[in-house]
C-alpha positions as CSV (number, residue, x, y, z in Angstrom):
1,M,-104.2,81.2,99.7
2,T,-105.1,78.4,97.2
3,G,-103.5,80.7,94.4
4,K,-100.1,80.9,96.1
5,I,-100.2,77.2,96.6
6,L,-101.0,76.5,93.2
7,T,-98.4,79.0,91.8
8,I,-95.6,77.4,94.0
9,V,-96.7,73.8,92.8
10,L,-96.6,75.0,89.2
11,I,-93.1,76.6,89.7
12,L,-91.7,73.5,91.4
13,T,-93.2,71.1,88.6
14,A,-91.4,73.4,85.9
15,V,-88.1,73.5,87.8
16,I,-88.1,69.7,88.4
17,G,-89.3,69.0,84.9
18,G,-86.5,71.2,83.5
19,A,-83.7,69.8,85.7
20,A,-84.9,66.3,84.8
21,M,-85.0,67.2,80.8
22,Y,-81.5,68.7,81.2
23,Y,-80.2,65.6,83.0
24,L,-81.6,63.3,80.5
25,Q,-80.2,65.1,77.5
26,V,-76.7,65.6,78.8
27,Y,-76.0,62.5,81.1
28,A,-78.6,59.9,81.2
29,F,-78.5,58.1,77.7
30,Y,-74.8,58.2,77.2
31,N,-72.5,55.2,77.8
32,E,-68.8,54.8,77.8
33,V,-67.8,52.8,74.8
34,T,-65.3,49.7,75.7
35,P,-62.2,49.9,73.3
36,T,-61.6,47.2,70.8
37,P,-58.1,47.2,69.8
38,G,-57.7,47.6,65.9
39,Q,-61.4,48.0,65.3
40,D,-62.2,51.5,66.9
41,V,-60.5,53.8,64.3
42,I,-60.7,52.5,60.8
43,L,-60.6,54.5,57.7
44,V,-61.8,53.8,54.2
45,P,-59.2,53.5,51.5
46,V,-59.3,55.5,48.2
47,D,-59.1,52.5,46.1
48,G,-62.3,51.4,47.6
49,G,-61.3,48.3,49.7
50,A,-62.3,47.3,53.0
51,P,-61.6,49.8,55.8
52,Q,-58.3,49.5,57.5
53,A,-57.5,50.1,61.1
54,I,-55.1,53.0,61.7
55,P,-52.6,53.1,64.7
56,Y,-54.0,54.8,67.8
57,S,-53.6,55.1,71.7
58,G,-55.5,56.7,74.4
59,F,-58.8,55.9,72.8
60,Q,-61.8,57.3,74.7
61,A,-65.6,57.2,73.3
62,I,-69.2,57.6,74.3
63,D,-72.3,56.6,72.4
64,A,-76.2,56.4,73.1
65,D,-78.7,54.1,71.9
66,S,-81.2,56.8,71.9
67,S,-79.7,58.5,68.6
68,P,-77.3,57.4,65.8
69,I,-75.6,60.6,65.8
70,R,-74.4,60.7,69.4
71,Y,-71.2,58.9,69.0
72,R,-68.0,60.9,69.8
73,A,-64.4,59.6,70.3
74,C,-61.0,60.9,71.0
75,F,-57.6,59.3,70.5
76,Q,-54.1,59.9,69.7
77,T,-52.2,58.6,66.5
78,D,-48.9,58.5,64.6
79,L,-50.6,58.6,61.2
80,T,-49.8,62.0,59.7
81,I,-52.3,63.9,57.7
82,E,-50.2,63.7,54.6
83,A,-50.0,60.0,54.6
84,A,-53.7,59.7,55.4
85,R,-54.6,61.9,52.4
86,A,-52.6,59.6,50.1
87,T,-54.4,56.5,51.4
88,F,-57.9,57.2,52.6
89,I,-61.1,58.9,51.6
90,E,-61.3,62.6,52.6
91,M,-64.6,64.1,53.7
92,P,-64.5,67.8,52.8
93,D,-66.7,70.3,54.5
94,Q,-67.5,68.5,57.8
95,S,-68.1,70.1,61.0
96,P,-67.9,68.1,64.3
97,R,-71.0,67.8,66.4
98,T,-70.7,69.3,70.0
99,A,-70.2,66.6,72.7
100,P,-71.6,67.0,76.3
101,G,-69.5,69.3,78.4
102,W,-68.5,66.4,80.7
103,F,-66.7,64.4,77.8
104,D,-63.9,67.1,77.8
105,C,-61.5,65.4,75.4
106,F,-63.8,66.3,72.4
107,D,-63.9,70.2,72.0
108,A,-66.0,70.7,68.7
109,E,-65.4,74.4,68.7
110,A,-61.4,73.9,68.8
111,L,-61.6,71.2,66.3
112,G,-63.8,73.4,64.0
113,G,-61.3,76.0,64.2
114,E,-58.5,73.5,63.2
115,L,-60.5,72.3,60.2
116,E,-61.1,76.0,59.1
117,A,-57.2,76.7,59.6
118,G,-56.3,73.6,57.5
119,T,-54.5,72.0,60.5
120,A,-57.0,69.1,60.7
121,T,-58.6,67.1,58.0
122,T,-61.7,64.8,57.9
123,F,-61.9,61.2,56.6
124,L,-64.6,58.6,56.0
125,S,-64.3,56.0,58.7
126,H,-67.5,54.0,57.8
127,K,-70.1,54.5,55.3
128,N,-73.7,53.8,56.7
129,I,-72.7,52.6,60.1
130,E,-76.6,52.9,60.8
131,Y,-78.9,53.7,57.9
132,G,-78.0,57.2,56.4
133,V,-75.4,57.7,59.1
134,D,-71.4,57.8,58.4
135,R,-68.6,57.9,60.9
136,I,-66.3,60.5,60.3
137,V,-62.7,60.8,61.6
138,A,-60.6,63.9,62.0
139,L,-57.0,64.0,62.3
140,T,-55.0,67.0,63.4
141,S,-51.4,68.0,62.5
142,D,-50.3,67.3,66.0
143,G,-51.5,63.8,66.3
144,R,-54.9,64.1,67.9
145,G,-57.8,62.3,66.4
146,Y,-61.6,62.7,66.9
147,A,-64.5,60.7,65.5
148,W,-68.3,61.5,65.3
149,H,-71.4,60.3,63.5
150,E,-72.8,62.4,60.7
151,L,-76.1,62.2,58.6
152,N,-75.2,61.4,54.9
153,N,-77.3,62.4,52.0
154,C,-79.8,59.4,52.2
155,G,-80.1,60.0,56.0
156,E,-80.9,63.7,55.6
157,K,-83.5,62.7,53.2
158,A,-84.8,59.9,55.2
159,Y,-85.1,62.0,58.4
160,D,-86.6,65.1,57.1
161,G,-89.4,63.2,55.1
162,T,-88.0,64.0,51.6
163,V,-88.5,60.9,49.1
164,V,-85.4,58.9,49.3
165,G,-84.0,58.4,45.8
166,E,-82.6,55.2,43.9
167,E,-79.1,56.1,44.9
168,C,-79.9,55.3,48.6
169,P,-80.1,51.7,49.9
170,P,-83.5,50.6,50.8
171,L,-85.0,51.9,54.1
172,P,-84.6,49.2,56.9
173,Q,-87.8,47.7,58.1
174,R,-89.2,48.9,61.5
């Protein structure tokens, strides 16, 4: 009898712990980002000048304080890929990070397919928005836009324990 009760307690603890972990990873830490017109979607010009805002509408974004790479955003824009390529820094070979299923405007798999097919292009939005993390913006040929955070070379080195070289800025003090 004691063995059955202990087994039930262990199973219930595992189920409750698993459900809690799922909730914490998928829902708990995300916050909706309040749009700031003219500042939410910026791109870095090819000439190295200050980032410039691009026209956009329908901005939706989520972020979390628990990780610098949880940011995801969706929007619409009139800026064409060709016009953006002529003016802003492209970021080739970028793959979007998946978003929680409930944030349905950001479909990383579909966007990845568009990037492979050449109907979408990625651009640098903000270098080192947090140490070692860049904001990437993808524009599609049909006027949709997406943004997410991606580790840059310095971030990959800092987070995997490799010695950060001279080309990286100093690590922030903790």
